[in-house]
N, C-alpha and C positions, 0 to 999 in steps of 0.2 A: 637908392633904387634907379633912378633915371641915367646916372652915372653909370650903371653896370650895363645898363640897356644901349647905351651910347657907346660904352667899350665893345659889346657883343656886333654893333652894327658895324663900328670900324674894323672889326676883327674881319666879318666878312668879305672887305676889298671888292664891295661890287659897284662902288661910286660914291661922290660926296655925301656927307651924311649932314642933316640939320635938326633940329628940335622944334619941331610948330608947340608953343605952348601959349597959355593964356594967365600966366602966372610970371611977375617979373622975379620974384623969388628961384625960380625953376630957370628961369633964362640966364640970371645973373651967376647962379652954381654951374650951368651947362659953360658959359661963357671964363668963368675960373678956371674951368678943367681945359681950356682950350678948343672948345666946341663952338658951333655955329649954332645959335640960336634966333628963333623968328619969333616975336611977340605978338599973336593974333588977338582979335578982338573975343576977350572972354565969354561973350553971348553967343558966340558960333555955337549950334548944337551939338555938332560929334566931331570925331576925331578927321573923319575925310573933309569935311568943311576947314579945318584949320589946315590940313595937308595941301588942299587947293588954294588956302591964302598964301601959305606959305611959299607955295611952286612960284606963283603969281610974282610976289616980292623979291625971289631968288633968284627966277630964271623967267624974266619976262620976254626973251627974245624964242625961248623953246625949242632950247638946245636938248634938252633930255627929254625924251619922248617913252619912257617907263619910270614911273615912282611907287617904290616900296614904303607901303604904311604899315610900320611897325608900332604896335603900342607900347606905353611907357611901364607896363605891368607886369612885362615876362623878363626878368632881370636873368634867367638861365637859360633861355633860347639858345641853342647852339647855333653860332654864325654860319654854319652850312645850312641851315634851313632858309637861311636870308636868300643864299644862292638856289637853293631848290625851288624857292618860290615862282624864281624866273621861269622855270622851264615849261610850264603849259603854255607860256607866250609865244613860244617857237611855232604855234598854229594861229596863222595870222585869223582865224575866225573867232579866237578866245578875247575879249574884252578886260576880264579880269582873272587874276590867277589867286590861288590861295592854298592852305594845306591841311592835311586831315591825317590822322592817327589812328591806330586802332583802340576801341576801347577793350577794356581788358576786365571790365567786373560788373556784374548787375547795379551795384551802387552808382558806378559812372555813369552808365547806360540810363539811369532812372532820376540822376542829379538835374535838376532844370536849370542850373547855371553852367553845365555842360550843353554845349550846342551839336547838336547831331547833323550830318550831310547825309543825305542821300545820295549814294553814289556807287559804282559798281567798277572791280578792278578785275574783271576776269580777263584770264589768259595770263595773269602775270603783269599786266599793263602797270605803269606807273602813274599814268594820269588818267582821270576821267572827267567828265561832263558832271557838275552839280546839278541836280534836277530839282532839291529843295532843301533848305535849311530848317530847321525846327530844334525846340527845347524837350519834345516829347522822343521817346525812342523809336525812332525811324531806321530804314522801313521795317514792317511787320513780316515775321517769317524767319526761318532757320538761314544765318548766315551772318557776317562781320558787320558791327555797327562802327560808325566812323565819328571819331572826334574834332570838330572842327576846332583849328587852332586859329586866332583872329589877326591874322596877316594877311596883307593883301599886296599884289602887285599889278598895279593899274597901266594902261595904255593911256597916254597923258589923256587925248581926247574922249576915253571913257571916263575917267575921272571928272573931267570938266562937263561931262552929260549927266554922269550920276549926282552931283550936288547942285545940279540945276533941277532935278528931279522932285514934284513934290512928295511927301509921305506916301507909301501907297498902303491898302487895307491890310496885306498879310504882314507887314512890317512893324504895323502898329501894334496888329493882334498879336505876334510872336515877339515883340521887342526887338529886330534883328534888321538892322538896316541893309543887308545884302540881299533882303527879299525885294526890296524895294527894285534894283538892280534886274531881278529873273522876272518879276512882275513887268517891268518895260520892256521886257526881251532880248536884255544883255545877256551875256556867254559868259558864265562863270566855268573854270575847269580847276579840280583840285589835283594836287601833286601829293603822293602818299609817302609819309616820314614813318620813321621808328616808333617814337612815342611823344605825347603831348606834353612840352613844358606847363609847367604848373604856373598860373596867374597869381598875382596879389590882389586879392579881393576884401581880405578880413585882417584883423590884427593877428589871428593864428598863422595867416598865412605869411605875413610881414616877420613874422618870429621862424617859421621854418626858413624862409628865403634868408634870413641874418645866419641861420646856422650852415645852411649850404654854402654861401659865400664868403663865409669868415676865413682869412687866411690859415693855412696849415701852421701849428704851432712848431 
């Protein structure tokens, strides 16, 4: 699965690709495929901390000023989405960019594993400030709901600040680390894409991914 994610990142063609991992087996698999892997401390609590550790190791001179954090459980993410997540950073006031897609069913809206973003794309705009994220179906009332896709584009200084912050109260309550940034006054903006790629979180998800990615006969 991680090799499929690596391929999607390479296909996006937005810059050097590296895998930050806490497991030697994963690092070996990436390197055997010709990829770059950075073995980080397995005790690091979250992916953003691993990304910061890998960035420090790979680019100590600070040559790169934007970092895209793509999780390893999205093997079917379209490469175009990795390009789309850079769009909100054209506004210099935005610290972190991410993606959302329309929620298409009540079951999706009510599923706690589907994170919802409170944002509005009035007037057909493609980018919206993120006001809140929740596992509950927000906002209330008539109108579209937005499925948050767990991919982030950080300005380098924003990533360094983010990982230095302590866990925040709402982050702990919702178990959503992006709320730490909002509670600290950092600005997150969402780019809208057509549909949410599925993540692999369960054995059933893994089987679905295998079926979707197997070569055509």
